[in-house]
N, C-alpha and C positions, 0 to 999 in steps of 0.2 A: 418722583414718589409715586408708588403704585396706586391705583384706584381701588384696590380691595386689601383687606387685612385679615389676618387670623384673630379670632375672638372667641371667648367662652360665652355661650348663651345658656339660659335656663330653658330647657326644652319643655318643662311642666313643673308645677310645684311639687317638691318632694325632697328626697334624700340627696346625699352627695352625688349619686350616680346620674342625677338629671343634668349636671353641668356637662355640657357637649361642646367640643371644638367646632367652629363654623367659620364661614367666610362672610365678612360684612363689608359694605362699603366704607372707605375711609371718610370721615366727617370733615367739613371745612369750617374753619373758625369764622364766627360773626363778629360784630362790633364788641370791642373789649374782651375778646376770648383769645386763647392760644391753643394750638394743636401740639401736643406733646407726643414725640416718638418714645414709647415706654420701654424702659430698660427692666424695671422691676415694678410689681404691684403688691401692696400689703393686703393681707387677708384679715377681715374682721368679723365680729360677731353679726353685725347688720347684714353683711353679705349672706351669712347662713340663714338669717331670718327671711330675707328677701328670696332666697332660693326655696325656701320651705312654703312660700305664700303668705308669710305673716307680716311683711314689711313692704308695702308698695312704694316704688320710687315716686318722687314728685312728678307731676304731669309733663314737665319740661325736661326731665332728666332722661339720659339713656336707659333702656331697660336692661342693659348688660350689668352685671355686678361689678364692684370695685370702687372703693371710696377714696383710695390714695395711690399715688404712683410716683416714681422718679424717672427722669430720662432728659432728652434733649428737645428744646423748642424746635419744631419742624416748620411751623408757619405761625404768623400773627395775623390777627384780624384788624380791621379799621380801629382807629383810636388807641391802639396799644403802643406805648412808647417806652415802657420800662423793661421790656424784654425784646431780644431779637433772636433770629435763627441761629441755632447752635448753642444757645445758653443752656447750662445744666441747672435743672430745677427739681424740686419736689413739690407736690401739689395736693391740696384737698380737692376732691373731685365730686361732681354731682351724681356720679355714676360712670360706668363704662371702662374702669380701670383694667379689667381682664381683657386686654386687647393690645394690639401692636400700636395703635394710635388712640389718643383720647383728647376730648375737648374740655376745657374748664376755664372759668373767668381768670383773666391775667393777675387780678388782684389776690387771687387765691394760691398763687405760686410763691415759693420762697426759694432763695439760693441754697444749693447744697453746701453744707457747712465745710469749713476748711479742713482738708485732709480726710474727709469722710467719703467712702465709696457710694456709688448709686444704690447698691443693695442695702446698705444701712439707711440712706436718705429716704428710701421708700417706706420706712417704718415709722417715720416722724409725723406726718401731717394729722392723721386721723386721731391718734392718742394725745398728741401735744395740743391740738386745738381743743380737744374734749377736756383735758386736765386743766388747762390754763383758764378756759372759759368758766368752768365749774368750781374749781378749788380756789382760784385767786380773784376772778371777776365776781363770780355769784357769791361764794361763801366768805371771801375777803380773808383768807388765811394770812396770818402775820407772823413774823419772826418770833420765836419764843412760844408760840402756841402749840398745843398737842393735836396732832393730825392722825386720824385712823383711816387706812383704806383697807376695804375688803378685796379679796382677790388679788393679793399683793404680788403674786407671780405672773399675772396676766400682762398682756400689752399695756393696759391702762394702768394696772398696779405698778409695774416696774417704772413706768414714767412718772407716776404720781410720787412714788418713794423719792426718786432722785430729784424731782423738782422741788418738792416740799423741803427736802433736806438742804438743798443748795440754797433755798430762800430762808434758812434759819429756823425752820419749824422742828419740833420734836416729833418723830415719825414712828407710828406703830402700824403693824399690818397683820391681816390673817392670811392663812393659806392652808392648803389641804394636806401637806405632808411635811415631814422634817426637812427633806431636801429643798422644797420650795421656801420653807422659813428660813433656811440658811442663805438662799439667794437673796431674800428680802433684806436680811441683816447686812449682807455684803454691799448692797445697794445704798444703805444708809438708814434702815429702820433700827430704831433703838430696841424694840421688842418685836418679835414675830410670833404670832400665837397660831398653833396648829389647832384649827377649829374642831378636828375630830377628837381632840384630847383635852383642850382647855376652853375657857369661857372668857371671851373678850369683854363681856360686861364687867366681870370681876376685876380683870386686869385694868380696864380704864377707871373703874370706880376707885381702885387703890391709888391711881394717879391723879385723882381729883376730877376725872371726867374729861373726855375729848372736847376740844373747842370746835373742831370740824370733823365730820365723818363723810367720806365718799363711798357710796354703796351702790353696787350693781346687782345685788341678790334679791331685795325685795321680800315679799312674802312675810314670814314671822320674823325676819331681821328687823322690820320697821319698829315694832315695840322694844325690841332689845337695844337697837340703836338709841332710841329715846332715853332708856335707862343708862346708856353708856355716856351721854352727853354731859357736859358741864353746864352749869347755869349760863344762859345766854349762848348756848352752843348751836352750831348750825349743821344740819343733815342735808346733803345733796344726793338726790337720787338720779342715776343716769341709765338704770336698766332695771329689770325685775325677773331674773332668771327663775325665781321661785314663785312668780305671779304677782300681779298688780293690785290684788285685793286683799285686805287685812282689817281686823278690828283694832282700833286704837283708842285708848283712854286719854283724851285730850287735857285732862286735869294737869298732868306733869308738864305738857307743852306750855300751858298758861302759867302755872306757878313758877316755873324756871325760866320762862321767857324765851323758849326755844323757837328756832326757825327751822321749817321743813320746806325744802324747795326741790327743784330738779329741772332738768332740760334734756332735749335731744338736739343733736347738731345738724343733721341733714335738712330738716324743714326750715332752718332759719334762713333769712333773706341773704342774698349775696353781699349786700352791704355789711350786714353784721359779721359775716365770716371774714370779710376783708378787714374789718376792724380788729378781729382777733388776730389775724395775720400780721398786722401792724405791730401789735403788742408783742407776739412772739418774736418778731424780727428784733424789736428793741431790748426785750428783757431775757429772752431765752437763747436766741441764736449766738450771742456772745459766749455763753456757757458751752454750747455745742462747738463753737469754733476753738475754744480753749481746751476742749477735751475733758471738761469737768463732768459732764453728763454724756451718756450715749445710749442709743437703743440696745435692748437685749433681744437677740435673734435665736429663735428656737430651731427652726428648720427652714429649707428651701426646696421648692418643687418647680419643675418646668411647667410652663403655661398649660400645656395639654394634660397635665396631671392635677389640675385644680380640684378635681373630686377627691383625690388623695389628701390634699391640703385641708380640705373642709373636713374629712373624716378625722384627721389628726386634731384639728381644733376641737371637734365635738367629743373626743375622748377626755378632754380637760387635763390631759397629761402634759401639755406643752408648757414651756416657761419662756414667756416673752412672746415675741412676734413671729408670725409665719409669713414667708414671701413667696411670690411667683416670679421665676425668671422668665421674662418675655422675649 
């Protein structure tokens, strides 16, 4: 194994053009860690926020972008017994995925599902960890309940639609074009609302309100989400593309016993992420192994064209996930 590797670094905060190919030392795994020889890395919104200087990585994390990857175990650190060199895995990463090698806690790795290529497997960790922990753990979505996800054609959205549908929920989604709405319906959404033409509040009110809403828009969507919820409904906020501040009348929250919550994945403890991985392996990986659900891939770029991948993501024209071939 070489002592140096190709990697994409953030030369300075800014637009996609600040992502530059560089040479970095290959890291060595410590206790409880594995070194992955990366085949593919997923591209996610937090990567773009980090690149722009708006999302600092935790102090112990690699400064390189990249929160998920697939590949082969290249080395294992002390106290790692569940993986060995040569195993195919996909993994949630603390950072550093835009590189030929990356470190992550062994407990954050999952096996590549049966019959799935490494390209598809790289798209699983970030969105599946996020959706499971927020929609099922935090919001407690149950079979038969009505679930609304905003941005239904995004990586998070396509994952949430499929998982909620597979778990027996009635699924509704919003998206920004008729083409994207059709993708949402094919993935399992009962109704898909083009937010440029329709009002999701009125649609959900006609259905008696949503039991759970997963939102990444924020801004003025917050009071509208409150109106769209059923009594004792739960709103989960995972991002705020339209801003984190808004005025809200809490009378409706109190009168209808609503729950407003949210989370971010990256700052959570290694132990918390390991517990999510265990639940995914038990409840979701059998669905992936059986081919009942699968990631939706929009496009693929070589590692050295990471800037083009970010530019594609920031057009909001993509449907599903964007991956880098390493």
